[in-house]
C-alpha positions as CSV (number, residue, x, y, z in Angstrom):
1,X,144.0,224.2,-49.9
2,X,147.5,222.4,-49.9
3,X,149.4,223.4,-53.0
4,X,151.5,220.0,-54.2
5,X,153.5,219.4,-56.9
6,X,151.9,218.9,-60.2
7,X,152.6,215.2,-60.4
8,X,150.7,214.7,-57.1
9,X,148.0,216.6,-57.3
10,X,144.8,214.6,-58.0
11,X,143.3,214.9,-61.6
12,X,140.5,212.5,-61.0
13,X,138.6,210.5,-63.5
14,X,135.5,209.4,-62.4
15,X,133.1,206.5,-64.1
16,X,129.6,205.8,-63.1
17,X,127.2,204.9,-66.3
18,X,124.4,204.3,-63.8
19,X,121.0,205.5,-65.6
20,X,119.8,206.6,-61.9
21,X,121.0,209.1,-59.6
22,X,122.1,206.6,-56.6
23,X,122.8,208.4,-53.3
24,X,126.7,208.0,-53.6
25,X,126.7,209.5,-56.9
26,X,124.1,212.0,-55.8
27,X,126.9,212.9,-53.5
28,X,129.4,212.9,-56.0
29,X,128.6,215.3,-58.2
30,X,129.0,217.9,-55.0
31,X,132.2,216.5,-54.3
32,X,132.6,217.4,-58.4
33,X,131.8,220.8,-57.9
34,X,133.9,221.2,-54.7
35,X,136.8,220.1,-56.7
36,X,136.1,222.1,-60.1
37,X,135.7,225.4,-57.4
38,X,139.1,224.8,-56.1
39,X,140.4,224.5,-59.3
40,X,140.9,220.3,-59.4
41,X,140.9,218.6,-62.8
42,X,138.3,216.1,-63.1
43,X,136.6,214.1,-66.4
44,X,133.9,212.2,-65.8
45,X,132.6,209.2,-67.9
46,X,129.3,208.4,-67.7
47,X,125.9,207.1,-69.6
48,X,124.4,209.8,-71.9
49,X,120.7,210.6,-71.3
50,X,121.5,210.0,-67.3
51,X,120.6,212.1,-64.1
52,X,124.6,212.3,-63.2
53,X,125.6,213.6,-66.6
54,X,123.1,216.1,-66.6
55,X,124.2,217.5,-63.6
56,X,128.0,217.3,-64.1
57,X,127.8,218.8,-67.5
58,X,125.8,221.6,-65.3
59,X,129.2,222.2,-63.2
60,X,131.1,222.2,-67.2
61,X,130.0,220.3,-70.2
62,X,134.0,220.0,-71.2
63,X,134.3,217.8,-68.6
64,X,132.3,214.9,-69.6
65,X,132.5,211.6,-72.1
66,X,129.2,210.2,-72.4
67,X,128.4,206.5,-73.9
68,X,124.9,205.6,-75.3
69,X,125.2,202.3,-74.1
70,X,126.4,200.9,-70.4
71,X,130.4,198.8,-70.5
72,X,129.5,195.2,-70.0
73,X,130.1,194.7,-66.2
74,X,132.9,192.2,-67.3
75,X,135.8,192.5,-69.2
76,X,134.3,195.5,-71.8
77,X,137.5,195.8,-73.9
78,X,135.6,199.3,-75.0
79,X,136.5,200.5,-71.6
80,X,139.8,198.9,-71.5
81,X,140.6,201.5,-74.2
82,X,138.9,204.4,-72.9
83,X,140.6,204.1,-69.3
84,X,143.9,204.0,-71.2
85,X,142.8,206.6,-73.5
86,X,142.0,209.1,-70.3
87,X,144.9,207.9,-68.2
88,X,147.3,208.7,-71.1
89,X,145.9,212.5,-70.9
90,X,147.2,213.0,-67.6
91,X,144.7,211.8,-65.1
92,X,145.9,209.7,-61.9
93,X,143.2,209.2,-59.8
94,X,140.2,206.8,-60.7
95,X,136.8,207.0,-58.9
96,X,134.6,204.5,-59.4
97,X,130.9,205.2,-58.4
98,X,129.2,201.9,-59.7
99,X,130.6,199.3,-58.3
100,X,129.0,196.7,-60.3
101,X,131.4,197.8,-63.1
102,X,134.4,196.7,-61.3
103,X,134.9,193.2,-62.8
104,X,135.1,195.6,-66.1
105,X,137.5,197.8,-64.7
106,X,140.0,196.5,-61.8
107,X,141.3,193.8,-64.8
108,X,142.5,196.8,-66.9
109,X,144.3,198.8,-64.3
110,X,145.9,196.0,-61.5
111,X,148.9,196.7,-63.1
112,X,148.9,200.2,-63.4
113,X,151.1,200.4,-59.8
114,X,151.3,204.6,-59.8
115,X,147.5,204.7,-59.9
116,X,144.9,205.0,-56.9
117,X,141.6,203.5,-57.6
118,X,138.9,204.8,-55.3
119,X,135.5,203.6,-54.9
120,X,132.6,204.9,-53.2
121,X,130.0,202.1,-51.6
122,X,126.0,202.8,-51.6
123,X,124.0,201.3,-48.5
124,X,122.6,198.4,-51.2
125,X,125.9,196.4,-50.2
126,X,124.7,192.9,-50.3
127,X,126.5,190.3,-51.3
128,X,129.6,189.0,-49.6
129,X,132.9,188.0,-52.1
130,X,132.5,184.2,-53.1
131,X,135.8,183.6,-54.1
132,X,139.7,184.5,-54.7
133,X,139.8,186.1,-57.6
134,X,137.1,188.2,-56.2
135,X,138.8,188.8,-53.1
136,X,142.4,189.5,-55.0
137,X,140.9,192.3,-57.2
138,X,139.1,194.3,-54.2
139,X,143.0,194.2,-52.6
140,X,143.8,196.2,-56.0
141,X,141.4,199.2,-54.0
142,X,143.3,202.0,-52.2
143,X,139.9,203.6,-50.2
144,X,136.7,202.6,-50.2
145,X,134.5,205.6,-49.0
146,X,131.2,205.0,-47.1
147,X,128.6,207.5,-45.7
148,X,128.2,206.3,-42.8
149,X,129.7,204.3,-39.3
150,X,126.9,201.6,-39.6
151,X,127.1,201.2,-43.3
152,X,130.8,200.8,-42.9
153,X,130.3,198.1,-40.4
154,X,128.3,196.2,-43.1
155,X,130.7,196.6,-45.7
156,X,133.6,195.2,-43.5
157,X,131.3,192.6,-42.9
158,X,130.8,192.2,-46.8
159,X,134.4,193.0,-48.0
160,X,136.7,191.7,-44.8
161,X,139.8,192.1,-47.4
162,X,139.1,196.1,-47.3
163,X,138.5,196.5,-43.7
164,X,141.2,198.4,-43.4
165,X,140.8,200.9,-46.3
166,X,136.9,201.6,-45.6
167,X,136.7,204.9,-44.9
168,X,133.8,207.4,-43.6
169,X,133.4,210.0,-45.7
170,X,130.3,212.2,-44.2
171,X,127.6,213.7,-46.9
172,X,128.8,217.3,-46.2
173,X,126.5,220.5,-46.8
174,X,126.3,224.1,-47.5
175,X,125.5,225.3,-44.0
176,X,125.2,229.3,-45.5
177,X,122.3,227.2,-47.2
178,X,121.3,225.0,-45.0
179,X,120.4,227.8,-42.1
180,X,117.6,228.4,-40.3
181,X,118.2,232.0,-39.8
182,X,118.0,232.5,-43.3
183,X,114.2,231.7,-43.7
184,X,111.3,232.8,-43.4
185,X,109.2,229.7,-42.9
186,X,106.0,230.9,-43.1
187,X,106.0,231.3,-47.0
188,X,104.7,228.1,-47.0
189,X,102.7,228.0,-44.2
190,X,100.5,231.1,-46.0
191,X,100.6,228.9,-49.3
192,X,99.3,225.8,-47.5
193,X,96.9,227.6,-45.4
194,X,98.5,226.7,-41.9
195,X,98.1,228.7,-39.1
196,X,101.1,230.2,-37.4
197,X,99.8,228.0,-34.3
198,X,99.3,224.7,-35.6
199,X,102.2,222.1,-35.4
200,X,102.9,220.6,-39.5
201,X,103.6,216.8,-40.0
202,X,105.5,215.9,-43.1
203,X,107.1,214.1,-45.6
204,X,108.4,214.5,-48.9
205,X,107.0,212.2,-51.5
206,X,109.1,209.5,-53.5
207,X,108.1,206.6,-55.9
208,X,110.8,204.2,-53.9
209,X,109.1,204.3,-50.8
210,X,105.1,205.0,-52.0
211,X,103.9,202.2,-49.3
212,X,105.5,204.6,-46.3
213,X,103.0,207.4,-47.6
214,X,100.2,204.9,-47.1
215,X,101.9,204.3,-43.6
216,X,101.7,207.6,-42.9
217,X,98.5,208.5,-43.9
218,X,97.3,206.0,-42.0
219,X,99.5,207.5,-39.1
220,X,97.7,210.3,-39.2
221,X,94.4,208.8,-39.1
222,X,95.4,207.7,-35.5
223,X,96.8,210.2,-34.1
224,X,94.4,212.7,-35.0
225,X,91.7,210.6,-33.1
226,X,93.2,212.4,-30.4
227,X,91.0,215.3,-30.0
228,X,92.9,217.7,-28.3
229,X,96.0,217.8,-30.7
230,X,94.0,217.0,-33.6
231,X,92.6,220.9,-33.5
232,X,96.1,222.3,-33.6
233,X,97.7,219.4,-36.1
234,X,98.0,218.5,-39.7
235,X,100.0,217.2,-42.0
236,X,101.5,217.6,-45.7
237,X,103.5,215.2,-48.2
238,X,105.4,217.3,-50.8
239,X,106.0,216.2,-54.1
240,X,102.5,213.9,-54.1
241,X,100.9,213.1,-57.5
242,X,97.4,212.2,-57.2
243,X,97.4,210.6,-60.7
244,X,100.3,208.1,-60.2
245,X,99.1,207.7,-56.3
246,X,95.2,207.2,-56.7
247,X,94.8,204.1,-54.2
248,X,96.1,206.8,-51.6
249,X,93.5,209.7,-52.5
250,X,90.8,207.2,-51.9
251,X,92.5,205.9,-48.5
252,X,92.7,209.5,-47.3
253,X,88.9,210.0,-48.3
254,X,88.1,206.9,-46.7
255,X,89.6,208.4,-43.8
256,X,87.8,211.6,-44.0
257,X,91.2,213.5,-44.2
258,X,90.7,216.1,-46.6
259,X,91.0,218.7,-44.1
260,X,93.9,217.2,-42.6
261,X,96.7,216.3,-45.4
262,X,97.7,218.8,-47.6
263,X,98.9,217.0,-50.7
264,X,101.3,219.5,-52.2
265,X,103.4,220.1,-55.2
266,X,107.0,219.4,-55.3
267,X,108.5,222.6,-54.4
268,X,112.1,223.5,-55.9
269,X,113.8,224.4,-52.4
270,X,114.3,222.1,-50.1
271,X,115.5,223.5,-46.7
272,X,112.6,226.0,-47.0
273,X,110.1,222.7,-47.1
274,X,112.1,220.7,-44.4
275,X,112.3,224.3,-41.9
276,X,108.6,224.6,-42.8
277,X,107.5,221.5,-40.5
278,X,107.6,220.8,-36.9
279,X,108.5,217.1,-37.6
280,X,109.6,215.5,-40.6
281,X,108.8,211.7,-41.2
282,X,110.8,209.3,-43.0
283,X,108.6,206.1,-42.3
284,X,111.0,203.6,-44.7
285,X,113.8,202.1,-44.1
286,X,114.4,202.3,-48.4
287,X,115.2,206.4,-47.1
288,X,118.3,205.0,-45.5
289,X,120.9,206.5,-45.6
290,X,118.4,209.2,-46.2
291,X,120.1,212.5,-47.0
292,X,117.0,214.3,-46.4
293,X,117.3,213.8,-42.7
294,X,120.7,214.9,-42.2
295,X,119.0,218.1,-44.0
296,X,116.6,218.2,-42.0
297,X,118.4,218.1,-39.0
298,X,120.6,221.1,-40.1
299,X,117.7,223.3,-40.9
300,X,116.5,222.5,-37.1
301,X,113.5,220.1,-37.6
302,X,113.4,217.3,-35.3
303,X,113.0,213.8,-36.6
304,X,111.2,210.2,-36.5
305,X,112.8,207.7,-38.9
306,X,112.2,204.3,-39.7
307,X,114.2,201.9,-37.6
308,X,117.3,201.0,-39.1
309,X,121.1,201.1,-38.9
310,X,121.8,204.5,-40.6
311,X,118.8,206.3,-38.7
312,X,120.0,204.6,-35.2
313,X,123.4,206.7,-35.9
314,X,122.1,209.6,-36.0
315,X,119.0,209.9,-34.0
316,X,120.8,208.0,-30.9
317,X,123.9,210.6,-31.4
318,X,121.9,213.5,-32.3
319,X,118.7,213.2,-29.6
320,X,117.0,214.8,-32.3
321,X,113.9,212.9,-32.6
322,X,112.4,209.5,-32.1
323,X,113.0,206.1,-34.3
324,X,109.4,203.9,-35.4
325,X,109.3,200.4,-36.7
326,X,109.5,200.9,-40.1
327,X,105.8,200.7,-42.1
328,X,104.3,200.7,-38.6
329,X,101.4,204.0,-38.7
330,X,100.4,202.8,-35.3
331,X,104.0,203.4,-33.8
332,X,104.2,206.3,-35.9
333,X,100.8,207.9,-34.1
334,X,102.9,207.1,-30.8
335,X,105.6,208.5,-31.8
336,X,103.9,211.8,-32.8
337,X,102.1,211.9,-29.6
338,X,105.1,211.5,-27.3
339,X,107.3,214.3,-29.4
340,X,104.1,216.8,-29.9
341,X,102.8,216.7,-26.6
342,X,105.7,218.1,-25.3
343,X,106.5,221.5,-27.3
344,X,109.9,221.8,-25.0
345,X,111.2,218.9,-26.2
346,X,110.1,219.5,-29.6
347,X,112.6,222.9,-29.4
348,X,115.5,221.0,-27.3
349,X,115.4,218.2,-30.3
350,X,115.4,221.2,-33.0
351,X,118.7,222.9,-31.0
352,X,120.2,219.2,-30.7
353,X,119.5,218.5,-34.4
354,X,121.4,221.7,-35.8
355,X,124.1,221.2,-33.7
356,X,125.0,217.6,-34.4
357,X,124.5,218.4,-37.8
358,X,127.0,221.2,-37.3
359,X,129.8,218.7,-36.5
360,X,129.5,215.9,-38.5
361,X,128.1,217.1,-42.1
362,X,130.3,219.9,-42.9
363,X,130.7,219.9,-47.1
364,X,134.0,221.7,-46.3
365,X,135.1,219.0,-44.2
366,X,134.1,216.7,-46.8
367,X,136.0,218.0,-49.6
368,X,139.0,218.6,-47.4
369,X,138.8,214.9,-46.5
370,X,138.2,213.5,-50.1
371,X,141.4,215.9,-51.6
372,X,143.3,214.4,-48.4
373,X,142.6,210.6,-49.3
374,X,143.0,211.1,-53.0
375,X,146.3,212.8,-52.4
376,X,147.8,210.0,-49.5
377,X,146.7,207.5,-52.1
378,X,148.8,208.9,-54.9
379,X,151.7,209.4,-52.4
380,X,151.4,206.2,-51.1
381,X,150.9,204.6,-55.6
382,X,154.2,206.8,-56.3
383,X,156.0,205.7,-53.2
384,X,155.7,201.8,-54.6
385,X,156.3,202.1,-57.9
386,X,159.0,204.0,-57.3
387,X,160.4,201.1,-55.0
388,X,159.5,198.8,-57.6
389,X,161.6,200.1,-60.1
390,X,164.4,200.4,-57.5
391,X,164.2,196.6,-57.0
392,X,163.9,196.3,-60.9
393,X,166.9,198.2,-61.6
394,X,168.9,196.5,-58.9
395,X,167.8,192.5,-59.9
396,X,169.1,193.6,-63.5
397,X,172.2,194.9,-62.5
């Protein structure tokens, strides 16, 4: 890290009042951990009881200030006072994670010419700017951070005024953790009674894509009609909650898959789960941009991903798996046959997955890039403010 003058060292005020931990909020928590480790000062404004606040407090509770209710999305005067108080305390970079609050943030800070405003945009960007005032507010943003090239293209389409300000900041992984050489992947196989020579195909359950779990089960049923591969292949859904998904339990029984599909409880250590699988399946585009897919690549597990802009970017560039039509169980079956009928290809995909992940998703690279964005924005703002002050002085002399 570069040593900076005190007035150019970023002191970051992070605003996120979302109740759920969005993708961009999850990445922000990892960034805060790294910034803390490198000695950068930050403060979080967030919603009491939210997962974002809970995780930020785990880093340092003294850096977190909470509200019982989220601000209004437009012209919240209490938020105006809160922002002023924190900026008066010396915070010199404003990072907004929850983009729907921009209408209650940008009006209060637009005239603060020394303050860089950084925004993290998530994969659900869908609305174009509708009028001139909105465009003018967005022009005040110094950088808009996105985690992939495909999302950058979507954001530029929706926010053309920001084209030069949209910066790709890839997710970052700790490769001391996501290192296949550091694990005994037989641990979970023994726990789930999986033979060493048996292929294991799996997904991680999520309430966000329950229907995709149904597609996974139907795809398994179709695949297991292949008698030769059926004898040495099993499926697992990790984190499956039977009491919340009785219809899926019934489906498994109807297909007589009780011995072939393991409904495993949630496991605390995701790298161990992903590395235990021979193939990791993300059958829904709702999982995009899927951090689990990147984590699977880092641990060396080939992928079958629902076809979407983000998955095309990973799979097309890394050659670490196959794309399938979202929610299509028959297409999943075909892709599983292609990938498991060729053991050499399976090994090659795993190797390419690791190589691609390490070259694109290193946490140290992400942290350095984020600090560079903060610092450059801060320097630019300082310079503009100084030029403005000089012009004002000349005008009055």
